[in-house]
Structure formats: structure tokens, C-alpha cells
C-alpha positions in Angstrom: 34.4 24.0 26.6 31.3 21.8 26.3 29.4 24.6 24.6 32.2 25.0 22.1 32.2 21.3 21.4 28.4 21.3 20.8 28.6 24.3 18.5 31.4 22.6 16.6 29.4 19.4 16.2 26.3 21.4 15.0 28.5 23.3 12.5 30.0 20.0 11.2 26.5 18.5 10.8 25.4 21.5 8.7 28.6 21.4 6.7 28.1 17.8 5.9 24.6 18.5 4.7 22.9 16.2 7.2 20.4 18.8 8.3 18.0 19.4 5.4 16.3 22.7 4.7 12.5 22.9 4.7 12.6 23.3 0.9 14.6 20.0 0.6 12.3 18.2 2.9 9.2 19.3 0.9 10.8 18.5 -2.4 11.6 15.0 -1.2 8.0 14.7 -0.1 6.8 15.6 -3.6 9.2 13.1 -5.1 7.9 10.4 -2.9 4.3 11.0 -4.0 2.5 9.4 -6.9 -0.3 10.7 -9.1 -3.1 8.1 -9.6 -5.6 8.5 -12.4 -8.4 6.2 -13.3 -10.1 6.0 -16.7 -13.5 4.5 -17.6 -13.9 4.0 -21.3 -10.9 6.3 -22.0 -12.5 9.2 -20.0 -10.9 10.4 -16.8 -13.0 9.0 -13.9 -11.0 9.7 -10.8 -7.8 11.3 -9.5 -6.0 10.6 -6.3 -2.6 10.2 -4.7 -0.3 7.5 -3.2 3.2 7.5 -1.8 6.2 5.2 -1.3 6.9 3.9 2.2 10.0 1.7 1.4 13.0 1.5 -0.9 11.6 -1.8 -2.2 8.8 0.0 -4.0 5.9 -0.6 -1.6 3.4 2.2 -1.7 0.0 3.0 -0.3 -3.2 4.9 -1.3 -6.7 5.2 0.0 -9.0 2.3 -0.7 -11.7 4.7 -2.0 -9.3 6.1 -4.6 -9.1 2.8 -6.5 -12.2 1.1 -5.2 -14.3 1.4 -8.4 -11.5 -0.1 -10.5 -11.2 -3.0 -8.1 -15.0 -3.7 -8.1 -15.3 -3.2 -11.9 -11.9 -4.2 -13.4 -13.3 -4.6 -16.9 -14.5 -1.0 -17.0 -11.4 0.8 -15.7 -7.7 1.3 -16.3 -5.5 3.1 -13.8 -2.2 4.9 -14.4 0.5 5.6 -11.8 2.8 8.6 -12.3 5.9 9.8 -10.5 6.7 13.5 -10.1 9.5 13.3 -12.6 7.1 12.1 -15.3 7.7 8.3 -15.1 4.9 5.9 -15.6 5.0 2.8 -13.3 3.6 -0.1 -15.2 4.7 -3.3 -13.4 2.7 -3.2 -10.2 1.6 -5.9 -7.7 -1.3 -5.8 -5.3 -1.5 -6.9 -1.7 -4.8 -6.0 -0.1 -7.3 -3.2 0.9 -9.1 -2.6 4.1 -9.8 -4.7 7.1 -12.7 -5.4 9.4 -12.7 -1.8 10.5 -12.9 -0.8 6.8 -9.6 1.1 7.1 -9.2 3.3 4.1 -5.9 1.9 2.9 -4.5 -0.2 0.1 -1.0 -1.6 -0.2 0.7 -2.1 -3.6 4.2 -2.6 -4.9 6.1 -1.3 -7.9 7.8 -4.4 -9.1 11.5 -4.0 -10.2 11.3 -0.3 -9.4 13.4 1.4 -6.7 12.0 4.8 -5.7 14.6 7.5 -5.2 12.7 8.8 -2.2 10.2 7.3 0.2 8.6 8.3 3.5 9.9 7.1 6.9 7.2 6.6 9.6 7.2 9.1 12.4 8.1 7.8 15.8 7.1 11.0 17.6 3.9 11.4 19.6 1.3 13.4 17.7 1.2 16.9 19.1 -1.6 19.5 18.8 -0.4 22.5 16.9 2.3 20.4 15.1 3.0 21.7 11.7 2.3 19.4 8.7 2.5 19.5 4.9 0.2 17.8 2.5 1.0 16.8 -1.1 -2.0 16.2 -3.4 -3.5 16.7 -6.8 -6.7 18.6 -6.5 -5.1 21.9 -7.7 -2.9 22.9 -10.6 -0.2 22.0 -11.0 -0.3 18.4 -9.8 1.7 17.6 -6.7 0.3 20.8 -5.1 1.6 21.5 -1.6 -0.4 22.9 1.3 0.5 23.4 4.9 -1.2 23.7 8.3 -1.3 22.1 11.7 -2.8 19.3 13.7 -5.9 20.5 15.7 -7.2 17.2 17.2 -6.6 13.5 17.3 -9.5 11.0 17.1 -9.6 7.4 18.4 -12.8 6.8 16.5 -14.5 8.8 13.8 -17.7 6.9 14.1 -18.2 7.8 17.8 -17.3 11.5 17.4 -19.0 12.3 14.1 -22.4 10.6 14.7 -24.1 13.4 12.8 -22.3 12.5 9.6 -22.7 9.3 7.6 -19.3 7.6 8.1 -18.8 4.4 6.1 -15.1 3.6 6.9 -12.3 3.9 9.4 -14.5 2.5 12.3 -12.1 2.6 15.3 -9.1 3.8 13.3 -6.9 6.4 14.9 -7.1 9.6 12.9 -5.8 13.2 12.9 -7.9 16.3 12.3 -6.0 19.2 10.6 -6.8 22.6 9.3 -5.2 21.8 5.9 -8.0 22.0 3.3 -8.5 18.7 1.4 -10.3 18.3 -1.9 -10.9 15.4 -4.3 -7.4 14.7 -5.8 -5.8 15.0 -2.4 -7.2 11.6 -1.3 -4.3 9.2 -0.5 -1.9 12.1 -0.1 0.9 12.1 2.5 0.8 14.3 5.5 4.3 14.9 6.8 6.6 17.0 9.0 8.2 20.0 7.2 11.1 19.7 9.7 12.3 16.1 9.1 10.0 14.8 6.4 8.7 11.9 8.5 5.2 10.6 7.6 2.5 11.8 10.1 -0.5 10.5 8.2 -2.5 10.0 5.0 -5.6 12.0 4.0 -8.8 10.0 4.1 -12.0 11.8 4.9 -13.5 15.3 4.5 -16.8 15.6 6.5 -19.0 18.6 6.3 -21.7 19.5 8.9 -24.6 21.5 7.5 -27.6 23.2 9.1 -30.5 24.3 7.0 -28.3 23.7 3.9 -25.6 26.0 5.3 -22.2 24.7 5.9 -21.2 25.2 9.6 -18.1 22.9 10.0 -15.6 20.9 8.0 -13.5 18.0 9.4 -10.3 17.3 7.5 -9.2 13.8 8.6 -6.1 11.7 8.0 -5.1 8.2 9.1 -2.1 8.3 11.5 1.3 7.0 10.4 1.1 4.4 13.2 -2.0 2.9 11.7 -0.5 2.9 8.2 2.8 1.3 9.4 0.9 -1.5 11.3 -1.2 -2.1 8.2 1.7 -2.2 5.8 3.7 -4.6 8.1 0.7 -6.9 8.2 0.9 -7.5 4.4 3.7 -9.9 3.4 2.4 -11.3 0.0 1.7 -9.6 -3.3 0.0 -10.8 -6.4 -1.5 -9.5 -9.7 -3.4 -6.3 -9.8 -7.2 -6.7 -9.9 -7.4 -4.1 -12.8 -5.3 -3.1 -15.8 -2.6 -0.5 -15.7 -3.1 2.2 -18.3 0.0 2.9 -20.4 -0.6 5.3 -23.3 2.0 7.7 -24.8 5.2 6.0 -23.7 6.8 6.8 -20.3 6.0 10.5 -20.3 2.9 12.2 -18.8 1.5 15.6 -19.6 4.2 18.4 -19.3 4.7 19.6 -15.8 4.4 23.3 -15.1 7.7 23.7 -13.3 7.3 27.5 -13.0 4.0 27.2 -11.3 5.3 24.6 -8.9 8.3 26.7 -7.9 6.0 29.7 -7.3 3.8 27.5 -5.1 6.7 26.3 -3.1 8.1 29.8 -2.7 4.7 31.0 -1.4 4.5 28.2 1.1 8.0 28.8 2.5 7.5 32.5 3.0 
């Protein structure tokens, strides 16, 4: 009798649409992710990602993504684009970094309510755990890659002494086998099962010997570190640089066919 009741409950949950398919979860991850592009004298200077972590419009990115624009605000303009081709123009700024040089910045889309945003994972990080990364270093933008967690690190500095590490000193990080490249910086790392945020890409370290690459480290800041950092920021003010808004509210056309093919390949 108990078995029948459990099966009935599971059926009802599925029927009500409360359990999401992997495709739904990944699409929601894409729709929670921003494309960030910086321009210096009207020439594209950097590309990175960010993502929403609240329904009030708070989002995060890597400090190193927008660092040049913060340091040289007269030289740069930055645009923030959603996956459905909206430009976010009214943005407030909280802070970047801390004494550990954590590679995070917190911002807020003012008077904008994102349709989707990430919830922080409450689960313990497990080796072999499957994760998905959304980033922008490949065509089309919002490219999706998958892999798994292979190690957790309490301190990058201590464990990667052979590599020059300039940030995230004493910050809890995750090593994955998901390849990261330039435009992936600031991208979300999340569970394909429930969509909960697991981390944010931050570092790619390469070990070489006699000019030959022998090891890559793909590192992400944990969701726990991100959540603590976001919760520590309660006030927002003007951006330290200008938002770029050219061509109305539409960005370059999105290659929907390529995106669907990419997603189909990932799910197979």
C-alpha cells in the first residue's frame, strides 16, 4: 500500500510539471546568464559572463571581467545583454573583491525583474558530481558545456605554488574537467538535475615544462563563497563606468539553430 502511495505521489508530481527535464533546467540556466562586453574606443576589448542570483535583479560576475573598465572608466563602456536579446541599461554597483582578492563583483539591474535566476546549492560538493557551464567563448553566445567536479580546493595559493596566482587567496574553489576559455569568465556552474548554482568560473591555470603544456586547472568559486559575498553587500550606488547602449534594445541576431544543435548534442 505504501509503495502504491509513493508511486502515485511521484506520478502526480510529474503530471503537475514540478520535476523539470534536463533540457528545461539547462534552458533556465541559459536564461539566467548575461553576456557582458566591454568596448574601448568603440572596439571590443573584453567578453565575459554574469548571472542573476535573485528576483530583485542582483547579479554577479568576475572582478577580472570588468576590472579594466573600473580602473579606467573614461576609456571603457560596457554592455549587459540577456539571452532573449534585451539590453540592461539601468544598473547599480555594490562592490568587488575583499581582502582575499576574491574574484567577484556584485551589481543590480535597477527596475528589472529577471524571469529566471539561480538558487544557491545547499548540497555538499561531491567528487564526480555532474555540472553544466554557460559561457561565451564559443559561437553561438550562451554556449553550454558539461563535465564533472574532480577536486575541491580550500586554497589555490597553497596548492598551485608553481603558478602565479594573483587572486582568490584562501577562497574555496572547485576544480572541474569542463574546459574554460576567455568568454566563459563569470559564467555559472550548475547542476543539470535541479539547476542549483554550484559555482562560478574564475581561473584557468596551465602548468608547462620546457614550453610544453602538461596540466590545466579549471577552477570555479563555490556557491557557498558567492552566497556569503552577495549577502555581505547591502548597499548599491552608481556604476563606476558607462553602460554602452547602441542600436536600441536588440543585440546581434542569435543563431537559434546552432544553439538548439548544441543543446541536442549535450543531452545525447
